[in-house]
Phi, psi and omega in degrees: 000311178301325182294318180291322179296320178298320180294320180296317179296323179296321179294316179300313179300318180296319180296314179298318180297316180294319179296317178297319179298317180296317180298315179297321180295321180295317178301316180298319180294319178298318179296318180297322179295317179298318178298323181295318179297317179299317182292336180286338176272092185280125177288130182292141174301156182305323183291336182268342179290152180298121182279149176292133182295139179270132179272089182290339177297316179289321181298313183290337177282343185234037179292150177303117185298330181288339181252359186302330181301335181289347177279347186236013178226141179312140176301328180291346179262350190304324183294345182266001176093167189286347181257015183300322181282338176285314184267338179070185177117181184292133178256313176202182181301121178078007182229124178233147174263135179291149181271112181225082180306134181093358183302308187297314182299315181295315183291323177296319177297317180294321181295315179297322177296316179301317181300322180295334182276348184297122180076357182248330186218125177291146181274134175218189184297330182285316178292321176303316179294324178293319174305312183297316181300314180292326181293337183245003181298124178060026174273135187284061175263122186267092174241166181279004180215165178273116183256017179283333181231070199218130167254138185301156174222178189292336181275326184233060185285157177267154177202162172214151184283138172264115185121002177292157183295123176082001181241004185216140164220169187297317179296324178296321177294321177299316180293325180293315183277335183236054180301134174291141187249017185280086172084005178255090187301319183294328178287328177296325181276344185290316189305316180296344184270349190242162168089112165219159176269120180287147175267014178283163180307136181090348177051042180288155174284138174237145175285127179251118195263193186307146191266340180225157176301324180296319180295319178297312180298315181296324179293317178299318179301312180298321182296316180289328174297319177297320180303308182290327177296318181291322177297318179293321178298318178295319181296319183282321189249346184079354177215164175236143179296136178079016178295146179260004177240163186293152179293339182274003179287161182292160177298325178300313180296323180293322175293319178299320179300315180299310182298316182294315182293324177293314180294323178293323175301313179299318179294313183290338174278339178041062186292341178251154180293321181215160176080021182292309184297315181297324179289320186281313186275305185291329184253296186296311182298317180295322176298314181297316181300309184295320181292344176257015176075020182251158181294142170299174188225141169245095185286136176294310177223093184297341179292350177299342180295339186305293187218045174254144183294155188297319181299318177293322180294326176301317179295320180294320179294319177298321176297320178295326176292321176296321179296318177302314183294325178293324182281317191249350187236015178237000000 
């Protein structure tokens, strides 16, 4: 009897031991399974996580006043100090800054005015003209007429050389002469306004702009209407008709294309006798960039807008945005 009882107890102990072992094994397996599930959820690297949006509206309103002059002067001139455009002179080999006393004061005033309009006032031909007027107020440009409040006309038309250093490339010339006409109204109207053969040495092509003040004003009006139409089209469809960049590009690049093509239209139409680039790049482009949630820009050579292709200009604007961030955000 004792012998059978001992065997029974041994069996019970063995069963309990096996059961405990099995239970422990099950717990271990469950833990391993949970660890496996956790490891399958890979945490995104910091660079891939959604970054907090930068409020460029606030940033541009609070720029370092001592460095603000760098927003209204070519990046290539910065090493020469903030009065380089006032006093003029040699900047580097083959590059000179024009002498325009009063340039800095006028441009700083125009820039501050532009900043106040960000998010408050849509840009149209009237605001564009106001930017230009403020940018040239009391600037020592010696012309036989006042060009601060001026739309070009047939007697005193504006022009710029095609083939100038840093403002032209072959692809840009192709785009200028063969503008795509798919839904970009301002580009359709641009071609009849441009191109004459200059009788200057070298017989370079010069852009010959609008012939009457009314034509200049109407072109600016059409261009800004096209701008807002294209932004709305991008918002609704994720693409714009007649885009020159791929549909798989980022929304940022698509916005940059719209801004660049609109600003280039204004530049190539040269609606004002003088001060077109400073009005378009330092003021108008920066307003457009910030209002679209993009970084402002400090362009190295804003004249590249003249006849450089759009894809290259996107890269140049991005470099200018990096330059802005290095100056004002580090």
